C-alpha positions, 0 to 999 in steps of 0.5 A: 527426539531429545530437547537439545535436538528439538531446540537446535531444529527450532534455531535452524528454522528461525535462522532460515526465516531471518535470512530468507523472510523477505524473499518468502513474503515477496514470493507469497505476495507475487502468488497471492496477487495472481489469485482472482478473488482473494487478491481483490481487497488488496487491489482496493487497498492500494487504490485507497492508499493512492487516493488518500495520498492525493487527499493528504497532498491537497490538505498539506498544500492548503486545499481540501478533500471533497470526496473519495470514490473507490470502484469494484475494479480497483480504480479510484478517484479523489476529488479535491479543492485548492492546493498545489495541482502538481503535488496532488497529481504526483502524490497518488502513485508515489504516496501508494509506494510510500505507504507500502514501503512504510508499512513493511518498514515499520512492521519490521521494527517491532511487533508493537509498532506493527500493531499501532500502525495497524490501528492508525490505518483502521482509524484512517479508514473509518475517518474516510468513511465518515468524512469523504465517502459519498456513495454506497460502493465506496463505503462498502469497500472502505468497510471491508478494508477496515474489517481486515485491519480490525481483525489483524489488530485482534490477533493474539500473537503480535508476531503474526500481525507483524508478518501480516503487515509486512505481507500487506506492505509488499502487496501494496508495493507490487501493485504500485510497480504495476499500476502506473503502466495502466496509464499507457492506454492511449486515452491520456487520462489520469495523473500522468496526463495531468502532469504532462499538461502542467509540465510538458514532460510526456506521460510516459516519463512520469510512468517511468518515474513512478515505476522507478520509485516503487522499484527503489522502495522494493530494493530498499526493503531487500537491502535492509532484510539482507542486513 
């Protein structure tokens, strides 16, 4: 094969990736999410971003974080003191969506940006272990997540890190789409029930709002990818 032919094939592959990379990564994330074992850490990741969003909302509104708990089944709990209850309760699902959207968006901006953001998440995870973890299971889960991001940081070729971060962002967004539906179990527990008691707006409305935010975030990434 001539050099010209090889270059031409490489350019075609690059053009195909540029045109369809969002759909390729989204399809990969959908498939990956169905895998019973390897998808577990990424369920933990979405749960972590959910709980840390509660914590950040508490700190921003004048409260503080007492502890963060993560469970093997992907559930989590952030115990806070003070702050604005409405903002804290709303921030969990909305915040996880924002993290997923932001990870994909920033990773798409530049390879070095993706690397820097990966370092930031690693530092946040380690800080959570030190300041807010109180039990062995939570420490273990946070340590696993920290190792995942440490390994991504050490990738020699930063364009691989960029794709991984985009993939992580889409996984978090897909989990953000499905997670609020778990509130509709008839038990009236969790963020939706808390907001319903504060506002007298039914829990199902809050579930629809969180689902819509995640769907809009996914659509926003799709529109950006088309450009």
